[in-house]
OpenMM code with the backbone's topology and positions (N, CA, C; nanometers):
from openmm import Vec3, app, unit

residues = "MET THR THR THR GLN LYS ALA LEU VAL GLY ALA GLY ILE ALA VAL ALA ALA VAL ALA ALA TYR THR LEU ILE LYS ALA SER THR THR PRO PRO PRO ILE ILE ILE GLY ASP SER SER VAL PHE ILE SER HIS ASP LYS LEU ALA VAL ASN ASN ASN GLY LYS GLU ILE GLU GLY TYR GLU SER PHE HIS LYS LEU LYS THR ILE THR VAL THR ASP LEU HIS THR ALA GLY VAL PRO PRO VAL ILE VAL PRO ILE GLU ASP ARG LYS TRP THR LEU THR SER LYS SER GLY LEU ILE ILE PHE GLU LEU ARG ASP HIS THR PHE GLY LYS GLY VAL ALA GLY LYS CYS PRO ASN THR GLN TRP GLN GLY SER GLY THR LEU PHE LEU CYS ALA ASP ASP GLN LEU SER PRO SER THR LEU THR PHE THR ASP GLY GLN ASN CYS PRO ILE THR GLY SER THR GLY PRO THR CYS GLN LEU THR CYS PRO SER VAL TYR CYS ARG LEU ASP LEU GLY TYR".split()
positions = [
    Vec3(4.6927, -3.1109, 1.4585),
    Vec3(4.6352, -2.9827, 1.4900),
    Vec3(4.6181, -2.9752, 1.6417),
    Vec3(4.6599, -2.8636, 1.6997),
    Vec3(4.6503, -2.8480, 1.8443),
    Vec3(4.5069, -2.8139, 1.8841),
    Vec3(4.4803, -2.8233, 2.0106),
    Vec3(4.3479, -2.7915, 2.0630),
    Vec3(4.3142, -2.6448, 2.0359),
    Vec3(4.4100, -2.5571, 2.0506),
    Vec3(4.3892, -2.4141, 2.0242),
    Vec3(4.3546, -2.3912, 1.8779),
    Vec3(4.4267, -2.4570, 1.7886),
    Vec3(4.3990, -2.4429, 1.6462),
    Vec3(4.2595, -2.4964, 1.6120),
    Vec3(4.2212, -2.6093, 1.6716),
    Vec3(4.0880, -2.6649, 1.6481),
    Vec3(3.9795, -2.5674, 1.6970),
    Vec3(4.0031, -2.5060, 1.8103),
    Vec3(3.9066, -2.4095, 1.8645),
    Vec3(3.8945, -2.2878, 1.7727),
    Vec3(4.0076, -2.2406, 1.7211),
    Vec3(4.0049, -2.1260, 1.6307),
    Vec3(3.9327, -2.1601, 1.5003),
    Vec3(3.9561, -2.2793, 1.4465),
    Vec3(3.8877, -2.3222, 1.3240),
    Vec3(3.7363, -2.3327, 1.3508),
    Vec3(3.6981, -2.3904, 1.4625),
    Vec3(3.5569, -2.4018, 1.4984),
    Vec3(3.4909, -2.2656, 1.5131),
    Vec3(3.5605, -2.1723, 1.5782),
    Vec3(3.5076, -2.0372, 1.5952),
    Vec3(3.4953, -1.9679, 1.4597),
    Vec3(3.5923, -1.9893, 1.3718),
    Vec3(3.5877, -1.9304, 1.2380),
    Vec3(3.4693, -1.9828, 1.1584),
    Vec3(3.4418, -2.1115, 1.1677),
    Vec3(3.3278, -2.1701, 1.0979),
    Vec3(3.1972, -2.1123, 1.1529),
    Vec3(3.1885, -2.0973, 1.2839),
    Vec3(3.0673, -2.0414, 1.3457),
    Vec3(3.0449, -1.8970, 1.3002),
    Vec3(3.1513, -1.8170, 1.2965),
    Vec3(3.1403, -1.6781, 1.2515),
    Vec3(3.0980, -1.6735, 1.1049),
    Vec3(3.1538, -1.7592, 1.0222),
    Vec3(3.1176, -1.7642, 0.8808),
    Vec3(2.9708, -1.8031, 0.8629),
    Vec3(2.9226, -1.8968, 0.9437),
    Vec3(2.7830, -1.9397, 0.9346),
    Vec3(2.6889, -1.8253, 0.9733),
    Vec3(2.7210, -1.7533, 1.0804),
    Vec3(2.6390, -1.6400, 1.1226),
    Vec3(2.6411, -1.5305, 1.0157),
    Vec3(2.7566, -1.5038, 0.9580),
    Vec3(2.7672, -1.4027, 0.8524),
    Vec3(2.6854, -1.4427, 0.7300),
    Vec3(2.6887, -1.5686, 0.6919),
    Vec3(2.6110, -1.6169, 0.5765),
    Vec3(2.4620, -1.6037, 0.6031),
    Vec3(2.4170, -1.6417, 0.7227),
    Vec3(2.2758, -1.6295, 0.7581),
    Vec3(2.2319, -1.4826, 0.7530),
    Vec3(2.3124, -1.3940, 0.8080),
    Vec3(2.2801, -1.2512, 0.8099),
    Vec3(2.2703, -1.1967, 0.6689),
    Vec3(2.3635, -1.2348, 0.5829),
    Vec3(2.3633, -1.1892, 0.4441),
    Vec3(2.2387, -1.2381, 0.3709),
    Vec3(2.2036, -1.3636, 0.3880),
    Vec3(2.0843, -1.4187, 0.3226),
    Vec3(1.9590, -1.3507, 0.3749),
    Vec3(1.9498, -1.3324, 0.5047),
    Vec3(1.8329, -1.2691, 0.5667),
    Vec3(1.8167, -1.1252, 0.5182),
    Vec3(1.9275, -1.0514, 0.5082),
    Vec3(1.9222, -0.9122, 0.4681),
    Vec3(1.8914, -0.8959, 0.3195),
    Vec3(1.9203, -0.9969, 0.2384),
    Vec3(1.9009, -0.9835, 0.0944),
    Vec3(1.7611, -1.0239, 0.0487),
    Vec3(1.6803, -1.0845, 0.1335),
    Vec3(1.5447, -1.1219, 0.0952),
    Vec3(1.4468, -1.0138, 0.1427),
    Vec3(1.3455, -0.9862, 0.0617),
    Vec3(1.2459, -0.8869, 0.0978),
    Vec3(1.1282, -0.9560, 0.1652),
    Vec3(1.1019, -0.9247, 0.2914),
    Vec3(0.9902, -0.9870, 0.3622),
    Vec3(0.8578, -0.9278, 0.3154),
    Vec3(0.7460, -0.9931, 0.3456),
    Vec3(0.6156, -0.9366, 0.3106),
    Vec3(0.5908, -0.8080, 0.3885),
    Vec3(0.5020, -0.7210, 0.3369),
    Vec3(0.4779, -0.5935, 0.4051),
    Vec3(0.3990, -0.6113, 0.5347),
    Vec3(0.4051, -0.5082, 0.6180),
    Vec3(0.3132, -0.4963, 0.7306),
    Vec3(0.1866, -0.4352, 0.6714),
    Vec3(0.0728, -0.4980, 0.6909),
    Vec3(-0.0522, -0.4501, 0.6321),
    Vec3(-0.1401, -0.3909, 0.7415),
    Vec3(-0.1872, -0.2675, 0.7167),
    Vec3(-0.2811, -0.2012, 0.8074),
    Vec3(-0.4029, -0.1680, 0.7229),
    Vec3(-0.5240, -0.2009, 0.7715),
    Vec3(-0.6408, -0.1771, 0.6890),
    Vec3(-0.7658, -0.1459, 0.7672),
    Vec3(-0.8716, -0.1137, 0.6900),
    Vec3(-1.0013, -0.0794, 0.7474),
    Vec3(-1.0846, -0.2022, 0.7761),
    Vec3(-1.1910, -0.1814, 0.8487),
    Vec3(-1.2822, -0.2801, 0.9050),
    Vec3(-1.2529, -0.2706, 1.0540),
    Vec3(-1.2840, -0.1579, 1.1126),
    Vec3(-1.2231, -0.1073, 1.2333),
    Vec3(-1.0792, -0.0806, 1.1898),
    Vec3(-0.9802, -0.1307, 1.2606),
    Vec3(-0.8420, -0.1194, 1.2139),
    Vec3(-0.7777, -0.2547, 1.2343),
    Vec3(-0.7216, -0.3097, 1.1275),
    Vec3(-0.6519, -0.4369, 1.1428),
    Vec3(-0.5057, -0.4213, 1.1043),
    Vec3(-0.4227, -0.5104, 1.1581),
    Vec3(-0.2818, -0.5159, 1.1237),
    Vec3(-0.2481, -0.6623, 1.0986),
    Vec3(-0.1682, -0.6849, 0.9959),
    Vec3(-0.1283, -0.8203, 0.9608),
    Vec3(0.0190, -0.8203, 0.9210),
    Vec3(0.0918, -0.9198, 0.9699),
    Vec3(0.2336, -0.9353, 0.9366),
    Vec3(0.2768, -1.0728, 0.9833),
    Vec3(0.3832, -1.1247, 0.9226),
    Vec3(0.4353, -1.2561, 0.9616),
    Vec3(0.4801, -1.2614, 1.1068),
    Vec3(0.5310, -1.1484, 1.1569),
    Vec3(0.5841, -1.1449, 1.2929),
    Vec3(0.5186, -1.0307, 1.3695),
    Vec3(0.4219, -1.0623, 1.4536),
    Vec3(0.3563, -0.9623, 1.5370),
    Vec3(0.3768, -0.9981, 1.6835),
    Vec3(0.4074, -0.8973, 1.7636),
    Vec3(0.4236, -0.9170, 1.9074),
    Vec3(0.3241, -0.8262, 1.9791),
    Vec3(0.2477, -0.8830, 2.0712),
    Vec3(0.1506, -0.8056, 2.1494),
    Vec3(0.2159, -0.7701, 2.2825),
    Vec3(0.2106, -0.6412, 2.3172),
    Vec3(0.2729, -0.5911, 2.4399),
    Vec3(0.1710, -0.5122, 2.5217),
    Vec3(0.2123, -0.4727, 2.6407),
    Vec3(0.1361, -0.3805, 2.7248),
    Vec3(-0.0081, -0.4285, 2.7465),
    Vec3(-0.0238, -0.5530, 2.7884),
    Vec3(-0.1554, -0.6112, 2.8169),
    Vec3(-0.2520, -0.6013, 2.6985),
    Vec3(-0.2007, -0.6204, 2.5778),
    Vec3(-0.2848, -0.6203, 2.4589),
    Vec3(-0.3142, -0.4841, 2.4011),
    Vec3(-0.2629, -0.3775, 2.4613),
    Vec3(-0.2894, -0.2416, 2.4131),
    Vec3(-0.1950, -0.2004, 2.3000),
    Vec3(-0.0843, -0.2716, 2.2824),
    Vec3(0.0131, -0.2367, 2.1788),
    Vec3(0.0515, -0.3615, 2.1014),
    Vec3(0.0719, -0.3427, 1.9712),
    Vec3(0.1155, -0.4523, 1.8858),
    Vec3(0.2279, -0.4012, 1.7978),
    Vec3(0.3236, -0.4886, 1.7668),
    Vec3(0.4368, -0.4446, 1.6858),
    Vec3(0.4714, -0.5478, 1.5798),
    Vec3(0.4927, -0.4968, 1.4582),
    Vec3(0.5456, -0.5768, 1.3489),
    Vec3(0.6883, -0.5340, 1.3227),
    Vec3(0.7777, -0.6303, 1.3065),
    Vec3(0.9203, -0.5985, 1.2953),
    Vec3(0.9904, -0.7066, 1.2155),
    Vec3(1.0865, -0.6683, 1.1356),
    Vec3(1.1660, -0.7627, 1.0574),
    Vec3(1.3137, -0.7270, 1.0739),
    Vec3(1.3929, -0.8212, 1.1219),
    Vec3(1.5364, -0.7974, 1.1427),
    Vec3(1.6057, -0.7651, 1.0103),
    Vec3(1.7028, -0.6766, 1.0167),
    Vec3(1.7894, -0.6401, 0.9049),
    Vec3(1.7155, -0.5714, 0.7901),
    Vec3(1.6003, -0.5134, 0.8150),
    Vec3(1.5256, -0.4424, 0.7129),
    Vec3(1.4691, -0.3136, 0.7710),
    Vec3(1.4477, -0.2163, 0.6823),
    Vec3(1.3809, -0.0938, 0.7252),
    Vec3(1.2692, -0.0642, 0.6258),
    Vec3(1.1652, 0.0001, 0.6742),
    Vec3(1.0497, 0.0304, 0.5911),
    Vec3(1.0852, 0.1370, 0.4892),
    Vec3(1.0362, 0.1183, 0.3652),
    Vec3(1.0694, 0.2097, 0.2565),
    Vec3(0.9500, 0.2847, 0.2004),
    Vec3(0.8311, 0.2219, 0.1996),
    Vec3(0.7139, 0.2855, 0.1395),
    Vec3(0.5860, 0.2511, 0.2158),
    Vec3(0.4870, 0.3381, 0.2010),
    Vec3(0.3500, 0.3071, 0.2388),
    Vec3(0.2702, 0.3118, 0.1087),
    Vec3(0.2057, 0.2018, 0.0738),
    Vec3(0.1224, 0.1966, -0.0460),
    Vec3(-0.0236, 0.1966, -0.0018),
    Vec3(-0.0992, 0.2964, -0.0490),
    Vec3(-0.2406, 0.3111, -0.0142),
    Vec3(-0.3239, 0.2521, -0.1280),
    Vec3(-0.4055, 0.1510, -0.0969),
    Vec3(-0.4878, 0.0832, -0.1963),
    Vec3(-0.6341, 0.0889, -0.1534),
    Vec3(-0.7242, 0.1169, -0.2491),
    Vec3(-0.8678, 0.1172, -0.2227),
    Vec3(-0.9177, -0.0264, -0.2244),
    Vec3(-0.9840, -0.0688, -0.1166),
    Vec3(-1.0320, -0.2066, -0.1063),
    Vec3(-1.1652, -0.2301, -0.1768),
    Vec3(-1.2386, -0.1236, -0.2124),
    Vec3(-1.3727, -0.1413, -0.2679),
    Vec3(-1.3931, -0.0824, -0.4069),
    Vec3(-1.3054, 0.0044, -0.4528),
    Vec3(-1.3238, 0.0697, -0.5818),
    Vec3(-1.2187, 0.0187, -0.6794),
    Vec3(-1.2647, -0.0588, -0.7787),
    Vec3(-1.1725, -0.1149, -0.8778),
    Vec3(-1.1182, -0.0049, -0.9695),
    Vec3(-0.9964, -0.0225, -1.0131),
    Vec3(-0.9367, 0.0689, -1.1093),
    Vec3(-0.8700, 0.1915, -1.0510),
    Vec3(-0.8785, 0.2112, -0.9207),
    Vec3(-0.8127, 0.3264, -0.8582),
    Vec3(-0.6657, 0.2920, -0.8385),
    Vec3(-0.5747, 0.3692, -0.8991),
    Vec3(-0.4324, 0.3359, -0.8825),
    Vec3(-0.3870, 0.3585, -0.7382),
    Vec3(-0.2957, 0.2759, -0.6911),
    Vec3(-0.2450, 0.2954, -0.5543),
    Vec3(-0.1603, 0.4217, -0.5446),
    Vec3(-0.1535, 0.4759, -0.4243),
    Vec3(-0.0668, 0.5900, -0.3955),
    Vec3(0.0516, 0.5353, -0.3165),
    Vec3(0.1720, 0.5667, -0.3614),
    Vec3(0.2929, 0.5182, -0.2940),
    Vec3(0.3632, 0.6365, -0.2286),
    Vec3(0.3825, 0.6266, -0.0982),
    Vec3(0.4475, 0.7327, -0.0205),
    Vec3(0.5845, 0.6827, 0.0239),
    Vec3(0.6939, 0.7474, -0.0194),
    Vec3(0.8263, 0.7064, 0.0266),
    Vec3(0.8486, 0.7473, 0.1727),
    Vec3(0.8922, 0.6499, 0.2542),
    Vec3(0.9136, 0.6792, 0.3970),
    Vec3(1.0525, 0.6370, 0.4449),
    Vec3(1.1358, 0.5882, 0.3542),
    Vec3(1.2676, 0.5391, 0.3946),
    Vec3(1.3484, 0.6504, 0.4609),
    Vec3(1.4071, 0.6185, 0.5742),
    Vec3(1.4904, 0.7111, 0.6509),
    Vec3(1.4135, 0.8351, 0.6992),
    Vec3(1.2822, 0.8225, 0.7143),
    Vec3(1.1994, 0.9311, 0.7668),
    Vec3(1.1424, 0.8900, 0.9016),
    Vec3(1.1129, 0.9862, 0.9859),
    Vec3(1.0451, 0.9643, 1.1144),
    Vec3(0.8999, 1.0063, 1.0951),
    Vec3(0.8044, 0.9230, 1.1436),
    Vec3(0.6638, 0.9524, 1.1193),
    Vec3(0.5735, 0.8832, 1.2201),
    Vec3(0.4479, 0.9310, 1.2251),
    Vec3(0.3405, 0.8639, 1.2973),
    Vec3(0.2196, 0.8595, 1.2044),
    Vec3(0.1349, 0.7603, 1.2256),
    Vec3(0.0136, 0.7419, 1.1467),
    Vec3(-0.1021, 0.7290, 1.2443),
    Vec3(-0.2048, 0.8133, 1.2294),
    Vec3(-0.3189, 0.8069, 1.3203),
    Vec3(-0.4455, 0.7709, 1.2431),
    Vec3(-0.5366, 0.7034, 1.3119),
    Vec3(-0.6638, 0.6615, 1.2529),
    Vec3(-0.7557, 0.7821, 1.2329),
    Vec3(-0.8725, 0.7559, 1.1767),
    Vec3(-0.9688, 0.8603, 1.1402),
    Vec3(-0.9928, 0.9614, 1.2526),
    Vec3(-1.0206, 0.9148, 1.3722),
    Vec3(-1.0477, 1.0049, 1.4855),
    Vec3(-0.9241, 1.0306, 1.5714),
    Vec3(-0.8112, 0.9756, 1.5323),
    Vec3(-0.6878, 0.9972, 1.6071),
    Vec3(-0.6688, 0.9073, 1.7270),
    Vec3(-0.7570, 0.8085, 1.7457),
    Vec3(-0.7484, 0.7224, 1.8633),
    Vec3(-0.6374, 0.6168, 1.8519),
    Vec3(-0.6231, 0.5594, 1.7342),
    Vec3(-0.5240, 0.4539, 1.7150),
    Vec3(-0.4010, 0.5161, 1.6503),
    Vec3(-0.2856, 0.4920, 1.7088),
    Vec3(-0.1619, 0.5538, 1.6617),
    Vec3(-0.0615, 0.4445, 1.6265),
    Vec3(-0.0053, 0.4550, 1.5066),
    Vec3(0.1054, 0.3695, 1.4650),
    Vec3(0.2286, 0.4575, 1.4563),
    Vec3(0.3404, 0.4047, 1.5053),
    Vec3(0.4638, 0.4826, 1.4998),
    Vec3(0.5806, 0.3928, 1.4649),
    Vec3(0.6785, 0.4549, 1.4043),
    Vec3(0.8005, 0.3856, 1.3676),
    Vec3(0.8781, 0.3535, 1.4938),
    Vec3(0.9316, 0.2341, 1.5014),
    Vec3(1.0067, 0.1903, 1.6186),
    Vec3(1.1455, 0.1462, 1.5734),
    Vec3(1.2491, 0.2091, 1.6294),
    Vec3(1.3873, 0.1722, 1.5966),
    Vec3(1.4291, 0.0488, 1.6743),
    Vec3(1.5044, -0.0364, 1.6074),
    Vec3(1.5662, -0.1533, 1.6683),
    Vec3(1.7134, -0.1539, 1.6289),
    Vec3(1.7928, -0.2300, 1.6988),
    Vec3(1.9350, -0.2377, 1.6686),
    Vec3(1.9583, -0.2820, 1.5248),
    Vec3(1.8808, -0.3787, 1.4772),
    Vec3(1.9019, -0.4341, 1.3439),
    Vec3(1.7791, -0.4179, 1.2553),
    Vec3(1.7190, -0.2991, 1.2506),
    Vec3(1.6049, -0.2762, 1.1636),
    Vec3(1.5045, -0.1818, 1.2271),
    Vec3(1.3895, -0.1702, 1.1606),
    Vec3(1.2832, -0.0835, 1.2097),
    Vec3(1.1522, -0.1599, 1.2058),
    Vec3(1.0651, -0.1279, 1.2999),
    Vec3(0.9343, -0.1897, 1.3053),
    Vec3(0.8269, -0.0841, 1.3206),
    Vec3(0.7024, -0.1297, 1.3293),
    Vec3(0.5894, -0.0404, 1.3477),
    Vec3(0.5084, -0.0895, 1.4669),
    Vec3(0.4827, 0.0020, 1.5612),
    Vec3(0.4021, -0.0312, 1.6786),
    Vec3(0.2684, 0.0409, 1.6670),
    Vec3(0.1596, -0.0306, 1.6962),
    Vec3(0.0258, 0.0275, 1.6935),
    Vec3(-0.0368, 0.0207, 1.8313),
    Vec3(-0.0983, 0.1316, 1.8730),
    Vec3(-0.1604, 0.1381, 2.0054),
    Vec3(-0.3118, 0.1394, 1.9920),
    Vec3(-0.3773, 0.0499, 2.0653),
    Vec3(-0.5238, 0.0370, 2.0705),
    Vec3(-0.5641, 0.0819, 2.2112),
    Vec3(-0.5975, 0.2104, 2.2309),
    Vec3(-0.6050, 0.2660, 2.3653),
    Vec3(-0.7255, 0.2252, 2.4496),
    Vec3(-0.8425, 0.2042, 2.3895),
    Vec3(-0.9632, 0.1796, 2.4691),
    Vec3(-0.9928, 0.0327, 2.4908),
    Vec3(-0.9705, -0.0480, 2.3893),
    Vec3(-0.9916, -0.1921, 2.4025),
    Vec3(-0.8549, -0.2582, 2.3901),
    Vec3(-0.8502, -0.3797, 2.3480),
    Vec3(-0.7228, -0.4479, 2.3244),
    Vec3(-0.7196, -0.4972, 2.1813),
    Vec3(-0.5996, -0.5213, 2.1302),
    Vec3(-0.5861, -0.5860, 2.0006),
    Vec3(-0.6428, -0.7271, 2.0152),
    Vec3(-0.7350, -0.7630, 1.9278),
    Vec3(-0.7979, -0.8951, 1.9302),
    Vec3(-0.7485, -0.9753, 1.8105),
    Vec3(-0.7106, -1.0983, 1.8319),
    Vec3(-0.6674, -1.1844, 1.7231),
    Vec3(-0.5578, -1.2770, 1.7686),
    Vec3(-0.4936, -1.3378, 1.6711),
    Vec3(-0.3814, -1.4259, 1.7010),
    Vec3(-0.3001, -1.4458, 1.5743),
    Vec3(-0.1796, -1.4966, 1.5930),
    Vec3(-0.0938, -1.5278, 1.4785),
    Vec3(-0.0547, -1.4058, 1.3984),
    Vec3(-0.1041, -1.3978, 1.2737),
    Vec3(-0.0617, -1.2914, 1.1831),
    Vec3(-0.1672, -1.1841, 1.1598),
    Vec3(-0.2810, -1.1878, 1.2312),
    Vec3(-0.3866, -1.0903, 1.2090),
    Vec3(-0.4503, -1.0475, 1.3418),
    Vec3(-0.4530, -0.9152, 1.3653),
    Vec3(-0.5131, -0.8588, 1.4859),
    Vec3(-0.6022, -0.7413, 1.4470),
    Vec3(-0.7037, -0.7123, 1.5290),
    Vec3(-0.8014, -0.6078, 1.5030),
    Vec3(-0.8189, -0.5202, 1.6263),
    Vec3(-0.8313, -0.3889, 1.6049),
    Vec3(-0.8657, -0.2943, 1.7110),
    Vec3(-0.9948, -0.2265, 1.6691),
    Vec3(-1.0995, -0.2379, 1.7491),
    Vec3(-1.2312, -0.1843, 1.7161),
    Vec3(-1.2529, -0.0419, 1.7674),
    Vec3(-1.1491, 0.0255, 1.8150),
    Vec3(-1.1642, 0.1592, 1.8714),
    Vec3(-1.1993, 0.2665, 1.7675),
    Vec3(-1.1655, 0.2451, 1.6392),
    Vec3(-1.1796, 0.3507, 1.5395),
    Vec3(-1.1722, 0.2889, 1.4006),
    Vec3(-1.2055, 0.3679, 1.2997),
    Vec3(-1.1852, 0.3298, 1.1598),
    Vec3(-1.0523, 0.3892, 1.1155),
    Vec3(-0.9831, 0.3227, 1.0243),
    Vec3(-0.8527, 0.3706, 0.9789),
    Vec3(-0.8647, 0.4926, 0.8884),
    Vec3(-0.9482, 0.4842, 0.7857),
    Vec3(-0.9494, 0.5875, 0.6810),
    Vec3(-1.0553, 0.6943, 0.7057),
    Vec3(-1.0255, 0.8186, 0.6705),
    Vec3(-0.8955, 0.8643, 0.6233),
    Vec3(-0.7980, 0.8779, 0.7398),
    Vec3(-0.6782, 0.8291, 0.7193),
    Vec3(-0.5764, 0.8355, 0.8244),
    Vec3(-0.4849, 0.9547, 0.7995),
    Vec3(-0.4133, 0.9950, 0.9029),
    Vec3(-0.3237, 1.1096, 0.8939),
    Vec3(-0.1808, 1.0619, 0.9142),
    Vec3(-0.0955, 1.0919, 0.8169),
    Vec3(0.0466, 1.0605, 0.8244),
    Vec3(0.1199, 1.1894, 0.8565),
    Vec3(0.1918, 1.1905, 0.9676),
    Vec3(0.2653, 1.3106, 1.0097),
    Vec3(0.4132, 1.2773, 1.0177),
    Vec3(0.4935, 1.3525, 0.9435),
    Vec3(0.6384, 1.3347, 0.9485),
    Vec3(0.6930, 1.4224, 1.0598),
    Vec3(0.7727, 1.3618, 1.1471),
    Vec3(0.8240, 1.4318, 1.2650),
    Vec3(0.9724, 1.4636, 1.2520),
    Vec3(1.0226, 1.4598, 1.1279),
    Vec3(1.1649, 1.4845, 1.1047),
    Vec3(1.1926, 1.6239, 1.0493),
    Vec3(1.0916, 1.7116, 1.0509),
    Vec3(1.1110, 1.8490, 1.0049),
    Vec3(1.0955, 1.8669, 0.8549),
    Vec3(1.0624, 1.7612, 0.7821),
    Vec3(1.0451, 1.7708, 0.6376),
    Vec3(0.8976, 1.7570, 0.6021),
    Vec3(0.8622, 1.8005, 0.4807),
    Vec3(0.7240, 1.7937, 0.4348),
    Vec3(0.6856, 1.6526, 0.3921),
    Vec3(0.5561, 1.6290, 0.3857),
    Vec3(0.5018, 1.5045, 0.3332),
    Vec3(0.5347, 1.4985, 0.1835),
    Vec3(0.5817, 1.3834, 0.1332),
    Vec3(0.6221, 1.3755, -0.0077),
    Vec3(0.5077, 1.3538, -0.1072),
    Vec3(0.3817, 1.3543, -0.0618),
    Vec3(0.2687, 1.3389, -0.1545),
    Vec3(0.2497, 1.4697, -0.2300),
    Vec3(0.2301, 1.4601, -0.3608),
    Vec3(0.2105, 1.5770, -0.4445),
    Vec3(0.0964, 1.6624, -0.3903),
    Vec3(0.1225, 1.7910, -0.3774),
    Vec3(0.0224, 1.8838, -0.3269),
    Vec3(0.0333, 1.9109, -0.1782),
    Vec3(0.1077, 1.8306, -0.1057),
    Vec3(0.1254, 1.8531, 0.0378),
    Vec3(0.2267, 1.9645, 0.0593),
    Vec3(0.1974, 2.0545, 0.1515),
    Vec3(0.2867, 2.1679, 0.1759),
    Vec3(0.3449, 2.1681, 0.3161),
    Vec3(0.3111, 2.0695, 0.3969),
    Vec3(0.3612, 2.0637, 0.5332),
    Vec3(0.3951, 1.9213, 0.5707),
    Vec3(0.4214, 1.8973, 0.6977),
    Vec3(0.4621, 1.7641, 0.7419),
    Vec3(0.3476, 1.6634, 0.7528),
    Vec3(0.2212, 1.7095, 0.7388),
    Vec3(0.1057, 1.6213, 0.7565),
    Vec3(0.0330, 1.6015, 0.6245),
    Vec3(-0.0107, 1.4777, 0.5997),
    Vec3(-0.0899, 1.4493, 0.4803),
    Vec3(-0.1949, 1.3436, 0.5125),
    Vec3(-0.3042, 1.3483, 0.4364),
    Vec3(-0.4126, 1.2520, 0.4523),
    Vec3(-0.3876, 1.1323, 0.3617),
    Vec3(-0.4024, 1.0122, 0.4163),
    Vec3(-0.3966, 0.8902, 0.3364),
    Vec3(-0.5404, 0.8407, 0.3259),
    Vec3(-0.5977, 0.8520, 0.2071),
    Vec3(-0.7369, 0.8135, 0.1881),
    Vec3(-0.7551, 0.7563, 0.0486),
    Vec3(-0.8737, 0.7047, 0.0223),
    Vec3(-0.9082, 0.6494, -0.1078),
    Vec3(-1.0573, 0.6735, -0.1296),
    Vec3(-1.1069, 0.6648, -0.2554),
    Vec3(-1.2469, 0.7012, -0.2834),
    Vec3(-1.3511, 0.6295, -0.1978),
    Vec3(-1.3342, 0.5012, -0.1702),
    Vec3(-1.4349, 0.4293, -0.0917),
    Vec3(-1.4205, 0.4529, 0.0583),
    Vec3(-1.3118, 0.5123, 0.1007),
    Vec3(-1.2749, 0.5345, 0.2396),
    Vec3(-1.2578, 0.4013, 0.3140),
    Vec3(-1.2272, 0.2956, 0.2407),
    Vec3(-1.1883, 0.1673, 0.2985),
    Vec3(-1.0544, 0.1316, 0.2370),
    Vec3(-0.9491, 0.1792, 0.3008),
    Vec3(-0.8150, 0.1687, 0.2448),
    Vec3(-0.7355, 0.0562, 0.3111),
    Vec3(-0.6377, 0.0112, 0.2378),
    Vec3(-0.5379, -0.0824, 0.2900),
    Vec3(-0.4037, -0.0130, 0.2733),
    Vec3(-0.3244, -0.0131, 0.3793),
    Vec3(-0.1904, 0.0457, 0.3757),
    Vec3(-0.0893, -0.0674, 0.3867),
    Vec3(-0.0052, -0.0815, 0.2858),
    Vec3(0.1035, -0.1794, 0.2893),
    Vec3(0.2319, -0.1048, 0.3218),
    Vec3(0.2918, -0.1379, 0.4357),
    Vec3(0.4192, -0.0769, 0.4744),
    Vec3(0.5286, -0.1712, 0.4250),
    Vec3(0.5905, -0.1326, 0.3152),
    Vec3(0.6831, -0.2211, 0.2461),
    Vec3(0.8284, -0.2006, 0.2837),
    Vec3(0.9002, -0.3116, 0.2868),
    Vec3(1.0444, -0.3099, 0.3151),
    Vec3(1.1226, -0.2915, 0.1873),
] * unit.nanometer
topology = app.Topology()
chain = topology.addChain("A")
for resn in residues:
    res = topology.addResidue(resn, chain)
    for name in ("N", "CA", "C"):
        topology.addAtom(name, app.Element.getBySymbol(name[0]), res)
């Protein structure tokens, strides 16, 4: 085998390995990005803090967000509300509108960035907290010209709330 042939075989093996990794990564469903009350917290396996602690982002390569599931943290027996968000543009604001989460496009997937305007995101690893506001009831606004898909909504904006007003939002892939 010539040197050129060996190089081509090596390059082919490398391309096959990258393709296999990409296929495996894309076929597994990662855990959701969790946003919840107690001030406002965010939790995810991969969080990056930017802008001197004022912004945090959760992102998973090769995946896009499909649903927001609203769960009551204090009232047992309340069924969750599932909002389809796949291929939609949206923003999510906290109770007083101070904390804003928005969809962030990436080359190989979509993430969610949250802004903590007055203080900084506090925490480390997979859990951070912003004490600027309470999450619930939060406002979900679709910015793609379509209405909110929650039953009874007639415009692009809808309230995400639960009976105890201590909600957890799971942004699922």
